C-alpha positions in Angstrom: -21.8 -20.6 -19.3 -23.5 -17.6 -17.6 -23.6 -17.3 -13.8 -26.8 -18.6 -12.1 -29.1 -16.1 -10.5 -28.0 -17.0 -7.0 -24.4 -16.5 -7.9 -25.1 -13.1 -9.3 -27.1 -12.3 -6.1 -24.1 -13.2 -3.9 -21.8 -11.0 -6.0 -24.1 -8.0 -5.9 -24.7 -8.4 -2.2 -20.9 -8.4 -1.6 -20.4 -5.4 -3.8 -23.1 -3.4 -2.0 -21.9 -4.5 1.5 -18.2 -3.8 1.0 -18.9 -0.4 -0.7 -21.3 0.6 2.1 -18.8 -0.5 4.7 -16.0 1.5 3.0 -18.2 4.6 3.0 -19.2 4.1 6.6 -15.6 3.9 8.0 -14.7 6.9 5.8 -17.3 9.2 7.4 -16.1 12.3 9.1 -16.6 12.2 12.9 -18.7 15.0 14.4 -16.5 18.0 15.2 -13.4 16.5 13.5 -13.3 18.9 10.5 -12.3 18.0 7.0 -9.7 15.2 6.3 -6.1 16.3 6.3 -3.2 14.4 4.6 -2.5 12.3 7.7 -6.2 11.2 7.8 -6.4 10.5 4.1 -3.0 8.9 3.3 -2.1 7.4 6.7 -5.5 6.6 8.2 -4.9 9.1 11.0 -1.9 7.0 12.1 -4.3 4.9 14.2 -4.5 1.5 12.6 -4.8 -1.6 14.9 -2.7 -4.7 14.3 -5.5 -6.8 12.8 -6.2 -4.1 10.2 -2.4 -3.8 9.4 -2.0 -7.5 8.9 -5.1 -8.0 6.9 -4.4 -5.0 4.7 -0.8 -6.1 4.0 -2.2 -9.4 2.6 -5.2 -7.8 0.8 -2.8 -5.3 -0.9 -0.5 -8.1 -1.9 -2.8 -10.9 -2.9 -4.6 -9.8 -6.0 -5.2 -10.9 -9.5 -1.5 -11.1 -10.3 -1.1 -13.4 -7.3 -4.3 -15.5 -7.5 -4.6 -15.8 -11.3 -0.9 -15.3 -12.1 0.7 -17.4 -9.4 -2.0 -20.1 -9.9 -0.9 -20.1 -13.6 2.7 -20.5 -12.5 1.6 -23.4 -10.3 0.0 -25.0 -13.4 3.2 -24.5 -15.4 5.9 -24.9 -12.8 4.4 -26.5 -9.7 4.8 -26.0 -6.0 8.2 -24.4 -6.3 6.4 -21.1 -7.1 5.2 -21.1 -3.5 8.6 -19.9 -2.4 7.5 -16.4 -3.2 4.8 -16.8 -0.5 6.7 -18.8 2.1 9.9 -16.8 1.9 7.8 -13.6 2.2 6.6 -14.8 5.6 10.2 -14.8 6.8 10.9 -11.5 5.2 8.0 -9.9 7.0 9.6 -10.9 10.3 12.8 -9.1 9.4 10.9 -6.0 8.3 9.0 -5.9 11.6 12.1 -6.4 13.8 14.7 -4.2 12.0 13.1 -1.8 9.5 9.9 -0.6 11.1 11.5 0.6 14.3 13.6 3.1 12.3 10.8 4.2 10.0 8.3 4.8 12.9 10.9 6.5 15.1 11.6 9.0 12.3 7.9 9.5 11.5 8.2 8.4 7.9 5.1 8.4 5.8 6.5 7.7 2.3 9.5 5.9 1.1 10.7 8.8 -1.0 10.5 11.0 2.1 12.9 8.6 3.9 15.3 8.9 1.0 15.2 12.7 1.3 15.7 12.7 5.1 18.6 10.3 4.7 20.3 11.3 1.4 18.8 14.6 0.1 16.0 16.0 -2.1 17.4 14.9 -5.5 17.0 11.2 -5.0 13.6 11.7 -3.4 12.2 13.1 -6.6 14.0 10.6 -8.8 12.6 7.6 -6.9 9.1 9.1 -6.5 8.9 9.4 -10.3 10.2 5.9 -10.7 7.7 4.4 -8.3 4.8 6.3 -10.0 5.8 4.8 -13.4 6.2 1.3 -12.0 2.9 1.4 -10.0 0.8 2.8 -12.8 2.3 1.0 -15.9 3.3 -2.4 -14.3 1.5 -3.1 -11.1 -1.9 -1.4 -11.5 -2.2 -2.5 -15.1 -1.4 -6.1 -14.2 -3.9 -6.2 -11.3 -6.9 -5.0 -13.4 -5.8 -7.0 -16.5 -5.6 -10.3 -14.8 -8.7 -9.5 -12.8 -10.6 -8.9 -16.1 -9.4 -12.3 -17.4 -10.9 -14.0 -14.4 -14.2 -12.1 -14.6 -14.4 -12.9 -18.3 -13.6 -16.5 -17.9 -16.0 -17.1 -15.1 -18.9 -14.7 -15.8 -18.7 -14.4 -19.6 -18.5 -10.6 -19.4 -16.7 -8.8 -22.2 -13.1 -8.3 -21.0 -13.1 -4.5 -21.8 -16.2 -4.1 -19.8 -14.7 -6.1 -16.9 -11.5 -4.0 -17.0 -13.4 -0.7 -16.8 -15.8 -2.0 -14.1 -13.1 -3.3 -11.8 -11.0 -0.1 -12.1 -14.0 2.1 -11.5 -15.3 0.2 -8.5 -11.9 0.2 -6.8 -11.6 3.9 -7.4 -15.0 4.8 -6.0 -14.5 2.4 -3.1 -11.6 4.3 -1.7 -11.7 7.8 -3.1 -13.6 9.3 -0.1 -11.8 7.7 2.8 -8.3 7.0 1.4 -6.2 4.5 3.3 -8.7 4.2 6.2 -11.4 3.0 3.8 -9.0 0.4 2.4 -7.4 -0.9 5.6 -10.4 -1.1 7.9 -12.4 -3.1 5.3 -9.6 -5.4 4.4 -10.3 -7.7 7.3 -13.6 -8.5 5.5 -11.8 -8.9 2.2 -9.1 -11.2 3.5 -11.6 -13.3 5.4 -13.6 -13.8 2.2 -10.4 -14.4 0.2 -9.2 -17.2 2.6 -12.6 -18.8 2.9 -13.1 -18.7 -0.9 -9.6 -20.1 -1.5 -10.0 -22.9 1.0 -13.4 -23.9 -0.6 -12.0 -24.1 -4.1 -8.9 -26.1 -2.9 -11.2 -28.5 -0.9 -13.6 -29.0 -3.8 -10.9 -29.5 -6.5 -9.2 -32.1 -4.4 -12.6 -33.7 -3.7 -13.2 -33.9 -7.5 -9.8 -35.5 -8.0 -10.6 -38.1 -5.3 -14.2 -38.7 -6.2 -15.4 -37.0 -3.1 -12.5 -38.0 -0.8 -10.2 -35.0 -0.3 -7.2 -37.0 1.0 -7.5 -39.5 -1.9 -7.6 -36.5 -4.2 -4.4 -35.2 -2.7 -2.7 -38.6 -3.0 -3.8 -38.8 -6.7 -2.4 -35.3 -7.4 1.0 -36.0 -5.8 1.4 -39.4 -7.5 0.1 -38.4 -10.9 2.3 -35.3 -11.4 5.2 -35.7 -8.9 7.3 -33.3 -10.9 5.0 -30.5 -9.7 5.9 -31.1 -6.1 9.5 -30.0 -5.7 10.3 -26.8 -3.9 13.9 -26.6 -5.2 14.2 -27.1 -9.0 17.3 -28.7 -10.4 19.3 -27.7 -13.4 17.8 -29.2 -16.5 14.2 -28.5 -15.3 12.5 -26.5 -18.0 11.5 -23.8 -15.5 14.9 -23.6 -13.8 15.4 -20.1 -15.2 12.3 -18.9 -13.4 13.2 -20.5 -10.0 17.0 -21.4 -10.1 17.5 -24.0 -7.3 18.9 -22.7 -4.0 18.6 -19.1 -5.2 15.1 -19.1 -3.8 16.5 -19.7 -0.4 19.9 -17.9 -0.3 20.0 -15.8 -3.5 18.1 -13.3 -5.5 14.7 -13.9 -4.1 15.8 -12.2 -0.9 16.6 -9.0 -2.9 13.1 -9.0 -4.4 11.4 -9.8 -1.0 13.3 -7.1 1.0 12.5 -4.5 -1.7 8.8 -5.5 -1.9 7.9 -6.0 1.7 10.3 -3.5 3.3 10.6 -0.5 0.9 7.5 -0.7 -1.3 5.2 2.2 -0.5 1.9 0.5 -1.1 2.9 -2.4 1.2 4.8 -0.6 4.0 2.2 2.3 4.1 -0.1 0.1 6.3 2.6 -0.4 8.9 3.6 3.3 8.8 0.0 4.1 9.8 0.1 2.0 13.0 -0.8 3.3 16.4 2.7 2.4 17.6 5.6 0.1 17.0 4.2 -2.8 19.0 0.9 -2.7 17.0 2.9 -2.5 13.7 5.0 -5.6 14.7 1.9 -7.6 15.7 0.4 -6.7 12.3 3.3 -8.0 10.3 3.4 -11.1 12.4 -0.3 -11.7 11.6 0.5 -11.2 7.9 3.4 -13.6 8.2 1.1 -16.4 9.4 -1.4 -15.6 6.6 1.4 -15.9 4.1 2.0 -19.5 5.1 -1.6 -20.3 4.0 -1.5 -18.6 0.6 0.0 -21.5 -1.5 -2.9 -23.7 -0.3 -5.3 -21.1 -1.5 -3.6 -20.0 -4.7 -1.0 -22.5 -6.0 -2.8 -25.8 -5.2 -5.8 -25.1 -7.6 -3.3 -24.3 -10.4 -1.5 -27.6 -9.8 -4.9 -29.5 -9.7 -5.8 -27.9 -13.0 -2.9 -29.9 -14.7 -5.0 -33.1 -14.0 -8.5 -31.7 -14.2 -8.1 -29.3 -17.2 -5.0 -30.3 -19.2 -4.1 -28.4 -22.3 -5.2 -24.9 -21.3 -4.3 -22.2 -23.9 -2.5 -20.2 -21.2 -1.5 -21.1 -17.7 -3.2 -17.9 -16.4 -6.5 -19.6 -17.2 -6.0 -22.3 -14.6 -7.7 -20.6 -11.6 -10.7 -19.3 -13.5 -11.2 -22.7 -15.0 -11.1 -24.4 -11.6 -13.7 -21.9 -10.3 -16.0 -23.2 -13.1 -16.0 -26.6 -11.3 -17.8 -25.1 -8.3 -21.5 -25.7 -7.8 -24.1 -22.9 -8.0 -24.0 -20.6 -5.0 -20.5 -21.5 -4.0 -19.3 -20.2 -7.4 -20.8 -16.8 -6.5 -19.0 -16.8 -3.1 -15.6 -17.8 -4.5 -16.0 -15.3 -7.4 -16.9 -12.6 -4.9 -13.7 -13.6 -3.0 -11.6 -13.2 -6.2 -13.2 -9.8 -6.8 -12.6 -8.8 -3.2 -8.9 -9.5 -3.7 -8.7 -7.6 -7.0 -10.6 -4.6 -5.6 -8.6 -4.4 -2.3 -5.3 -4.6 -4.1 -6.3 -2.1 -6.8 -7.6 0.4 -4.2 -4.4 0.0 -2.2 -2.3 0.7 -5.3 -4.4 3.7 -6.3 -4.1 5.2 -2.8 -0.3 4.8 -2.8 0.0 6.4 -6.2 -2.0 9.3 -4.9 0.1 9.5 -1.7 3.5 9.6 -3.6 2.4 12.1 -6.2 0.7 14.4 -3.7 3.3 14.4 -0.9 6.5 13.7 -2.7 6.1 15.6 -5.9 3.2 18.0 -6.0 3.6 19.5 -2.5 7.3 20.1 -3.1 6.9 22.5 -5.9 5.2 25.9 -5.9 3.6 27.7 -2.9 2.6 25.9 0.2 -0.9 24.4 -0.1 -3.4 23.8 2.7 -4.4 20.2 3.7 -7.8 20.2 2.0 -6.2 21.2 -1.3 -3.7 18.3 -1.0 -6.4 15.8 -0.3 -8.2 17.0 -3.4 -5.1 16.6 -5.5 -4.7 13.1 -4.1 -8.3 12.2 -5.3 -7.7 13.7 -8.7 -4.4 11.7 -9.0 -6.3 8.5 -8.2 -8.8 9.2 -11.0 -6.0 9.9 -13.5 -4.0 6.8 -12.5 -6.9 4.4 -13.0 -7.8 5.9 -16.4 -4.2 5.5 -17.6 -4.1 1.9 -16.3 -7.3 0.9 -18.0 -6.1 2.4 -21.3 -2.7 0.7 -21.2 -3.4 -2.6 -19.6 -4.0 -4.6 -22.8 -0.9 -3.5 -24.8 1.4 -3.7 -21.8 0.3 -6.9 -20.0 -2.0 -8.7 -22.5 0.7 -10.3 -24.5 2.5 -12.0 -21.6 2.4 -15.8 -21.3 2.8 -15.8 -17.5 2.0 -12.4 -16.1 3.3 -13.1 -12.6 6.8 -14.0 -14.0 6.7 -11.0 -16.3 6.2 -8.7 -13.3 9.0 -10.3 -11.3 11.5 -10.1 -14.2 10.6 -6.5 -15.1 10.8 -5.2 -11.5 14.0 -7.2 -11.1 15.8 -4.5 -13.2 15.3 -2.0 -10.4 15.0 -4.0 -7.1 18.7 -4.6 -6.6 19.5 -0.9 -6.6 16.5 -0.1 -4.4 17.5 -2.7 -1.9 21.1 -1.4 -1.8 19.9 2.2 -1.3 17.6 1.4 1.6 19.8 -1.1 3.4 22.8 1.3 3.4 20.5 4.2 4.3 19.2 2.3 7.3 22.3 0.7 8.6 25.5 2.5 7.3 25.8 6.2 8.2 28.7 6.8 5.7 26.4 6.1 2.7 25.6 9.3 0.7 23.5 10.5 -2.2 26.2 9.9 -4.7 26.5 6.3 -3.7 22.8 5.9 -3.7 22.4 7.3 -7.2 25.3 5.1 -8.4 23.5 2.0 -7.1 20.2 3.0 -8.8 21.9 3.6 -12.2 24.1 0.5 -11.9 21.1 -1.7 -11.1 19.3 -0.8 -14.4 22.3 -0.7 -16.6 23.9 -4.0 -15.3 20.5 -5.8 -15.3 20.0 -4.8 -19.0 23.5 -5.8 -20.0 23.4 -9.1 -18.2 20.0 -9.9 -19.8 21.4 -9.2 -23.3 24.9 -10.5 -22.9 24.3 -13.4 -20.4 20.8 -14.5 -21.4 21.3 -18.0 -19.8 21.6 -16.4 -16.4 18.3 -16.8 -14.5 16.7 -13.5 -13.6 16.7 -14.3 -9.9 20.5 -15.0 -10.0 20.9 -11.9 -12.1 19.3 -9.9 -9.3 21.7 -11.3 -6.8 24.8 -10.6 -8.9 23.6 -7.1 -9.7 22.9 -6.4 -6.1 26.4 -7.4 -5.0 28.0 -5.2 -7.7 25.7 -2.2 -7.0 26.4 -2.6 -3.3 30.2 -2.5 -3.9 29.9 0.5 -6.2 27.7 2.4 -3.7 30.2 1.7 -0.9 33.2 2.8 -3.0 31.5 6.0 -4.3 30.3 6.9 -0.8 33.8 6.5 0.5 35.5 8.6 -2.2 33.0 11.4 -2.2 32.5 13.8 0.7 29.8 13.1 3.2 27.2 15.8 3.6 26.0 15.6 7.2 23.4 18.2 6.8 21.4 15.9 4.5 21.1 13.0 7.0 18.4 13.7 9.5 17.5 10.1 10.2 17.9 9.2 13.9 19.0 5.6 14.7 21.0 6.0 17.9 18.0 5.6 20.2 16.1 3.0 18.1 15.3 -0.2 20.1 15.2 -3.5 18.1 14.2 -5.7 21.0 10.7 -7.2 20.4 8.1 -8.4 22.8 7.7 -12.0 23.9 4.6 -12.5 21.8 6.3 -11.5 18.6 9.3 -13.7 19.4 7.2 -16.7 20.0 5.1 -16.2 16.9 8.3 -15.6 14.8 9.8 -18.8 16.1 6.6 -20.7 15.1 6.7 -19.3 11.6 10.4 -20.3 11.2 9.8 -23.8 12.4 6.8 -24.2 10.0 9.0 -23.0 7.1 11.7 -25.5 8.0 9.1 -28.3 8.1 7.6 -27.3 4.7 10.9 -27.2 2.9 12.2 -30.4 4.5 9.0 -32.2 3.3 9.0 -30.9 -0.2 12.7 -30.4 -1.0 
C-alpha cells in the first residue's frame, strides 16, 4: 500500500530540514579558514555533553538495532533487551575509567592509541581490520536493513532504497564531517524516541482495543515465554542468549569492545570540550539506553500477536509501522530514516577518519591539512559505494541480521578487549602480547565454532577472552619490554567523578536492578 500524500510530505519535510541543518552547522565561520583534520574528524574538539550523548545513541541505534533487534524481539522476546540495558552500565564504566586516559593523552583514533601504547605495527594492523569490519559488516548491515524497512513501508524497490539511503547519508555529512553529524543528532534522537514511543503506544492500544494498559496485560499473558530476561537451557534461543552469560559472561566482552574501543562510537566522546563534558555525555546516553527496549523490542514482541507468521523476523518492525494511521506513519517513518541516516553518516565519517589519519597520512611525504580533509571525503564516497554493491550478497541471506552481526564480530572482540584493557591498565603489556591476543582471538573463535558447535557464541567469547588474556600476559612477560614504544601517560590521570555523574550513575544501576528483578 503506497504512502499517503501527507506521509510523503512529512518525510520530504524532514529530509529537507535535516539536510539544511547539517549544512548550516557545517558552514565555515568568518575568518576561520578552511577545515583542518581536527575540525573535520573531531568537530574542533568542542562538542557539548548533549551532542555527545545524543550522537552516541544516534550512531548506535540504526537499522540493525531498530529492524534487527525488533526482529530478535519477535523471535526471542524481551531477553534481547540485555544488549541495551547492559550497555547502559557499560557506558558508565567507559566514562569513569576509559575516557580519562584517552582524553589525557589526546587520543583521536583507537589505532593511534595502540601505536602510542604498543608501537606502529599493531596500529596499521588494527586500522585495516576496522576498515574491513566497518565497510563490509556494519555499513552494509545498516543500509541493507534500512532498505528493507523502506521497501516494506513505502513500497519502494529495495535497490532504489539502498542507493538512496547511502547517497543521502554521504551528502548529509561530507561537507562538515563529525560536526555535521553530532550537532544534528539531537534532532535525530528526539525524532527517534518520539517515533518509537508512538508506535509502542499505538500497538499496545490496538492489542487492548484502545486501552494501552489492557494491551500490555494481553501481551504479557498471551505470550509469557517472550517476557524472560534470562533464558534457561532448553529454550530454543538459548544459544543466542545463554542464561547468566548476559550478566556475568561474554556480553561484557562485546559491550566493552563496542562502547569503549570502537572508533565510530568513542569518537564522539574524544571530541568533547573536556573530561567533565564527555562524562556527562555518556551518562545522558546511558539514560537513553534504558528507554531503547520500549522503543525497539516491544513492537517486535507485539508483532507476535498482531502479525503472526511473518516470513522473516526482521519484517516485524516495518509491519507494525503499517498499523499506524496516516500522518503518524510519515512521522514514524521519518524517525526510522533519521536513525538510519545518522548511523550511516557516523560510520562513513569514522571510516574516513581511520583511513586518512591512521593509514594514508602515515605513508609517503607529509601532506597539508586541506589535502587530508579531501582524502577523507574521497574515502567516504568510496566506502558507501562498496557498501551499496556488497550489501545484498553479504547481509541479504541472514535470517536475523542483528544476531549475524554479533556472532561475526564475536570472532574479534575478545582479542580487541584484551589488547585495550591491558594497554590501559597494565604497563608490562607489549606489542608481542597484543598481537598474540589478536591472532588467538580469531583462531580460537573459529576452532571453537567448528569443534564445539554447541557452545553459545556469547560463552565462546568469554572463553576465548580468558585464553587470549592469559596468552597475552605470558607472551608479554617472556618477551622484552620496549619502553620507547609506550608513550601513554596514566600516572596523573584522575578517575574521581563529579557528584552529578555519581548520582546519575547510581540511578541507572538501581533502575537496572529493578528491571532484571521484575523480568528475571
